[in-house]
N, C-alpha and C positions, 0 to 999 in steps of 0.2 A: 888354583887347579880346577876347582869346580866350575869356574866361569869358562876356562879353556875347554873343558869337556862339553860344556853346554854349547859353545860355538861349534865344536866338531859335530855334535849331534844335529844342530840346526843345518849345517852345511850338507851333511849326508842326506838329510831329508829333502833339501832343495834339489840335490842331484837326482834323487829318486823321482821327485815330482817332475823335473824337466824331462827325464827319460820317459816317464809315463805320458807326459804331454806329447812328446815326439811320436811315441808308438800310437797314441790315440789319434793324432793328426794323420799319420800314415794309414791307419786302419780306416778312418773316415774317407780318405782319398780313394782307397781301393774300393770301398763300398759304393762311392759315388760313381767311379768309372764303370764298375760292374753293373750298376743300375742303369747307366746310359746305354751300355751294350745291350742289356736285356730289353730296354725300352725301344730300341731301334726295330722298326717293323720289318719283317721278312717280306720279300717280293711275292706278290700274289699273281703275277702274270704266268699264264700257261699258253704258249704259242710256239709255232715254228716260223722264224723270221726269214730264213734263207737256207739254201742247200747247194753244196758244191760237191765235186767228186771227179775222179780221173776221167770218166766217160761223159760226164754231165755237160751238155751244151747250153741248157737253159732250164730253169725251174719256174713254173708258173704256180704261184700260191694264191688260192682263193680263201681269204681269211673268214669269209661268211659261211661258205659251204664246208670248210675244212677239207678241201680237196687240193692235192698237189700233183700236177703233171710234170714229170721230169723227162726231158728229151735227151737221149743219148745217141751216139752214132749207130747206124743200123747193124753194124757187125759186132756190137758189144756183147760180151758174155753176160746174159741176164741172170745167171746163177751166182755171179760174184760182182755185185754192184757196190762200189764204194760210195757211201752217202755221208757227207759231213754236214750235219744240221746245225744251224745257228739258233740258239735258244735265248730267252731272257735270262738275266742274272739269277743263278741259283737253281734254275729249272732243270729237270731231268727228263730223259726220253727212253722209252722202251718199246720194242716190237711186241705186239699183242700175241704173236705166235712165233715160236722159235723153230728154225729149220736147221738141218745139219750143216749147211754151207754158211750159216751166219757166224762170222768171226769178227769180233771188234766192230768196226764201222762198215764191214762188208755184209751185204744182205742178198738173199736169194729171191729173185723175182721171176723165176722160170715157170711159175704156174700159168695156167691158161689165160688168166685175166691180166697177168703182169702187174698185179696190184697187191698191196698189203696195208694193214692199219698199224698206226703207231700212236701211243698215248704220251702226252706231255703232262708232267705234274709240276705245279708251281713250287717255289722255294719253301713257302709256308705250309705246303701239303694240303691246302684247302681247296685248290682248284685243279681241274684236269681238262684236257681237250684231246679228242681223238681225231686224227687225220687219216684220210685215205690217200695213200701215195701210189701213183701209177707210173710205170716206166714206159716210155714211148720211143721206139726206134725212129731215127731221123737221118737225113743226109744233108750235105752242104747245099745251100741255095745257089742259084745261078746268077742272081742279081742282088746287089748290095746298095741300098738307098741311103743308109745312115740317118734314117728318120727316128729310130727308136732307141731309147736309153733304158738300161736295166735299173729299176729302183733298188739300190743296194744300201742296206742299213749301215750307218757308220762311215760312209765314204762321201766326200764332197766332190770327187772327180767323176767324169763321165765314163760309163761302161756301155759300149755299143753292142747291139744284137740285131739279128735279122730273123724273121719268123714268117713262114708260109705254111698254113695248116694243111694237113693231108686230106686226101679225098678217098673215095671208095677204091680207087685204082692206083693211088700213089701215096708214099709215105710223106710225113711232114718234112719240111726243109728248115733247118735251124742252124744258126751259127752265132756263137758269142765271141766277139773280138777281144783280144788282150792288148795291153799296152804297158809302157814303163811308168805309168802314172803312180802305181803303188810305191815304186822306188823313189820317185821325185818327192813324194810326201815326206820321206825321211829328211830332206834338206831343210824343211821348215820355211821354205821361201814363199809359200802361199797358204791361205786358209779358205780359198773359195775356188770354184770350178774354173773360172776364167783365167786363173793363173797357172793352170797345169799345161804341160806340153801338148797333150792330146785332148781335144774337146769338140763338142758339137757347135755349129754355128747356124744361124737362121737363113743366111744368104747363100745357099748352095746353088748348084747348077739347076736343080729342080727341088724346091722345098728346102729342108735342112741339108746340111753338108758336113764334111769333116775338115777340121783345121788342125794342122800339126805345126808346132813352133819349137825351134831350138832355143832352150832356156839356160840362163846362168844358174849354177847350183850353189853360188854364194860361198860363204866361209866353210860350210860343211863339205861341199864338193872339193874345195881346195885342200882341206885337211886329208881327205881320202884319195886325192889326186884324180877326181872325176869332175872335171872343170865345167862340162856342159852336159845337158840332157837333151838329145834330139827328140822331137815329137815323133812317135811311132805308133803303128797299129798293125796287128798281125793275127793270123789264125794260129792259135796254139795256146800257150800258157806262160805266165810270168812267175818265176820262182823267187819270191821276195827273200827267202833265206839265203840265196846266193847273190843277191843284188850287190853286196859290198865286197865279199871275198872273191867272187868269180863272175863278174857282171856279164861277160860274153855268154856264159852257160846259163844265165838266169832267164834268157829269152829262149823258149823252147817252141819249135815250129812244127805244125802239122796236125792233121786229122785224117782218119781213113777216107779214102776217095775211091769211087767205083766206076769212074768213066775216064775216057781219054780226053785230056784237056787240049783244046785247039788254040785258044787265044784268050788274052785278058784285055778288056777295053774299058774306057771310061773317060772322065774329064778332069783336068787339073788347072790350077793357077799356082804360080810360084814367084817369090821374091827372096833373093839371097840377103843374108845379114851383111853388115858393113865390114866387120872385122873378123877375119878368119884366124882361129887359134888351133894349135896342135899341142894337146896336153898342157894348156894354159899359156903357151908361148905364141905371140903374135907372128903370123906368117904373111908378110906384106904382099907377096906375089901370088897368093892362093885365093881362089874364089869358091864359095860353097855351091853345091848343087844337091838336088834331092834324089831319091831312089824309089822306084816301084818295080817289084818283081814277084814272080810266082814260081814255085818249084813243085815237081812231083818226084817222090823218091821211094825207094824200096824200104819197107819196114816189116820184116818177117815176124817180129814180136810187137805186140801192141805197146809195150813200154818204151820201145825205141823211138827217139825223136832227135832230129837235127836241132842245133842251137846256133847262137850267134857266132860261134867259132868255126863252124863248118857248113853253114846253110848254103853257101855258094861254091864250096870246094869239095864236098864229100863225094866219094866214088859211088855212093848210093843214089845220087841224083840221076833220074831217068830223062827228065825234060825240064827246061827252064824258059821262062818268058821274062825279059828284063828291058826296061827302057834304056836306050843308049845315051851316052854323054851328049851327043849332038841333039837329041830330041828333048833332053831335060833342060829346057830353056826357061829363062825368066819371062813371065807374061802376066799382064793384069787382066787378060781375057780368058774365059773358060776355053780350054784347048782340048780337043779330042785326041785320044791316043788309042792304038791297038797294037798289042804285043803278041806275036805268034810264039807258041811253044816250040822250042828247038830241041832235038835229041841231044843227050849229054852222055859222055863216057862210053860211047858206042853201044848204048843199051836200047832195047825195044821193050814196049809194054807187053807183058805176058797176060793173055786173056784170063787164064785160070787163076793166076795170082791176083789179078784185078778183082775178080768175082769173090775171092776169098778174103778181101780186105787187107792185102799185103802191100798196098801202096798208101802213102800219105801225101796230102797236098797242103801247101800253105801259101798265103798271099801276104807280102810284107811291104809296108809303106813307111817312109822315113823322110823327115825334113832336112836331114844331113846325111849324105851317102856314107860318110865315114864316122857317123855319130857314135856308133858302137865302140869306136876306138878313141872317143873324146876329141875328135877332130871335126871342126865345123865353125859356123858363125852364129853367135847369139842373135836372134831375131829372124833367122831364115824361116820362112813360112810357106808351107805347102797346103793347098786346098785340094780336096779330092771329092768327087761325087759320082753317083750312078755307075759304079763298077759292074761289069758283066763278065762272068766266067763262062766262056763258050766251050762246051764239051760234047762228046758223042758216046753212045753206047757201042761196045764192041763185042 
């Protein structure tokens, strides 16, 4: 009996020891993980890397002088400017002075200088940088050369912009183009700029030029029933949040315009892809073609924009310039085109509404005319250069 009790005692002590060992091991693991987390250095960067917003056409950031010039359309409400700043990981930003109209990411720039200062603090709290941000009203340029790309952090695709500095007698002319490139990135079909549907090329009509290519969207596109992605470029914005659930409405067209448009002219080259598909099904008797058009439409509210579902059919359209099917030919040579603006919907341009910024204009370029409906040929390629928007004051 004594021997049996002795064995029982020894076994109980073993269990206690094993439990103690398990708890000790777990505690050591927790302490090790905690130590690793504590040892990880916090980010020490304090900077503003980019800025976007509802009215923002272009943001020029001078990292040395800590000055940012933000160009907005000339009819923008400077007392309510939405500014979305891109900061380093963990950094925070605050306005150095608060105004009554400052709400969330909306700031009041209606002071005489249209400028304010903002301070960025690094994640570790050790570093700060103060930037002077100035809002500059601008209007749409008359000529588009496709020479300049916006240096955008975190994106490998091209973002085009045009910039003509203002003078003592005229405002700056600025336009940042949009494209479906952000949506194509979701497909995972490319990891470099040359694989995207919209890109800059060196052999334009004069200097650099624009290249639009209809691309395959791979297994991802087949899964979401968006089998192709036409190369496109347009004045407006691309709503990535809508790209999958409502792609037609993801492309939003237009910016305030204050002149009567007369014509859109420029140069193109085009080669159609070999196999035309309609929502993934081959159509043997169909041939792809490209599209170039511009629209002027009524927009009584700044928030109102036409999109891919109504950009050619809306009753708000006042005038339209569009290349005809006969003129949209295949050619290996740079070919000039000039498209006159024609009245639409029995409407005329109202001078007072024009001066009040109640009209918007967009230019739309696509390598497949029905690309928005996933109809076209992979490989269709459109080159465009030296666009000119001819307009007049009224």
